N, C-alpha and C positions, 0 to 999 in steps of 0.2 A: 692747638693748631690743627687745621684740617689737612686732609690728604692732598688736595691740589696745591695749597700753599707750601706744605712741607716739601713736596716733590720739586716744585719750581725753585725753591730756595736751594735745595740740595744740588740741583743741576747747575745753578749759578756758582755755587761755592766749590764744587768738585773740580780739581785740576785735570782729571781724566775725562771729564764730560766732553771737552772739545775734541778729543781724539776718539770719541764714541766708545770708550772702554768702561763706562760707569756700570758697576755691578748692581743688580736689583737689591733694593733695601728689603731685608727679611720682614715678612708680614704674616699674619694669620687671618683666616676668614677672608672677608672682602676688604683688604687694605689696612687692617689694624696693625700698627707697627709693633714688632716684637722687641724693639730696642728701647721702648718706653715702659716705665713702671706704672701700672694701673692707669692706662690712657683713657681719656674721655672718648667713649664710643657707644655703639648700640649692640644689643644682643637680640637675635631672632631665635626664639625657643620653639622648636618643633617637637611635639610629643611623639612617643612611639605609637600610641593609639592613632590609627589613621583617620579617626573621626574627632580627635581632640583639637581644640582651638590652638592657634598659634599666637604667642605673645611677642610683641615688639617692645623692648625695654631700653630706655636710655640710661647708660651707666655713666655717672658724672665723674668717676675716677678721682684723680687728685683734686679736681675742682669742687668736690663735695665737702671739703673741710669747712666745718661750721654749719653744715646743713644737717637736717634731721635724718636724711636718708641719702644714700649714694645711688639709688636706683629709682627711676620713675617709669611706671608701666604706662606707655603711651597709647597702646591700642591692642585689643584682643580680637583676632580675626577668626571667624568660623572657617573650618578647614576647606570647604568648597571655594570660598572667596580667596583664600590664600593660594589654592591650586590654580585659580584663574589668573593670578598675576605673577606667580613665582618665576615662570620661565622667561618672560620678557624682562623682568627686573634683573634676573641673573645675567641675561645676555647684555643688557646695557651696562651694568656694573662691571662685567668682565671686559667689555670693550674699553671702558675708561681706565681700568687697571692696566690693560695691555699697552695703551697709549703712553702710560707712564712707566712702562717696563717693570710692573709689579706682578706678583703671582696672582693668577686667577683662582676662583673658588667655585663651589657649588653648594646649594642648599642641602643640608643633611639633617637627619634626626638628631635632636639634641640642641646644643647651644652654638649658634652661628655668630661670630663676632663681625661687626660691620663698622667701617670707618664712620667717624662722626658726621661728616657732610653727606655721605651716601645714606646714612641712617635717617637723616632729616628728610631727604628726598623720598625714601621709602615710606616714611610716616605720612607724607602728603597723599600719596596714592592709597595707602591703607585706610587713612581717615575717610577718603572719598568713597571707598567701596564697602566700608564696614557694614552699612545698612542700606546699600543701594540694591535696586532690583538686579538680580543676577544677569539678566540678559543685556543690561547696560554696561556691565563691567568691561567688555572689550572696547567700548567707546571711551570709557574713562582711562584705560591704558593708553590708547592713542592720543588722547588729549594731554595726559601726563607727559608722554614722550615729546609732545610739541613744545613744552616749556623748556627754557634753558635752565641749567643747574642753578644759576643765581636766582631765578624766579621761584624755583622750588624751595630754596633756602629761605627766601623772603616769606613765602606762604607758610612754611613751617613756623617761623618766628612769630608771625601774626597769630596763627592758630594756637601755638603753645602758650602764649601769654595769657589767653583767656579761657580756652577750652582744650587744653592739651593733655588731660588725663583720660584714662581708659573709659571711665564712666560718664564722660561729658559729650557723648556722640550725638545728642539730640538738640544741640543749641549752638548759636553763634556761628563761628567760622567753620565748624565741622559740618553743619548743614549747608553752608555756602559752598564748601568744597564739593560736597555730594552733587549739588546742582551744577556747579561750574564745570565739573569734569564729566558728568554723566548725561547731561541733557542735550548738548549740541556737539555733533561730531566735527572734528577738524578736517582739513584737506586730506585727501587720500595719500598725500605725501608722507603722512605720519602713521600710517597703519603699520602694525607689527611686521617685522621682516622686510619692510619696504622703504625705510629711510635711506635716502641717498647720501653718499659720503661728501662732506664739504670740508674745505681747508680749515684747519684748526691751529690757533696760535697760542692758546692758553690751556691745552690739555684738558683737564677735568672741568674747566670753566666753559667748555664748548659743548654743543649738543652732540651726544654720541652717535656714531654711524653704525648701521646694521646692514649686513650683506645678505642677499638672498641665499 
């Protein structure tokens, strides 16, 4: 169960939610519940070496029963590419967590747990920029921000089905994402730090807002 769905269900079920007294659910990293054993989530592994590549790994958790492995390396990003996207991704994820009254986080050296749905969204951007010309990465970030979360989840699902492993970056949906996000800039409304706040009715299902 993903971060958005869990939060919405808990709000509906909690008797104190109507009185505005709901306590934040304990999480680690970017929204991974500490109340679940071995949850399905993602890990972003940042090495101590500041030139080392960053791994984004999907941990299947309890869903891995019967599978040959419980981890799938989805993408390995060269450090400059990770540096180019990390700040805006962190900002958007933390906005989503705040809206759901969850603890925010920041990228650190080592293993960073990321909620299952947020991890899928991160993979879409990482796949797009992994072999993109570096001067196009800011355009890719703006275009990624223009997608609604549901659209990012769909793009992840389509890509993961056919070319979702770390070594499959030169074919199929991976190449399509690179061109779709990096070739044409979206409206200036979606540039980093410039997204205007819009009313939201479904928390994490809505486009995150970023303040100047």
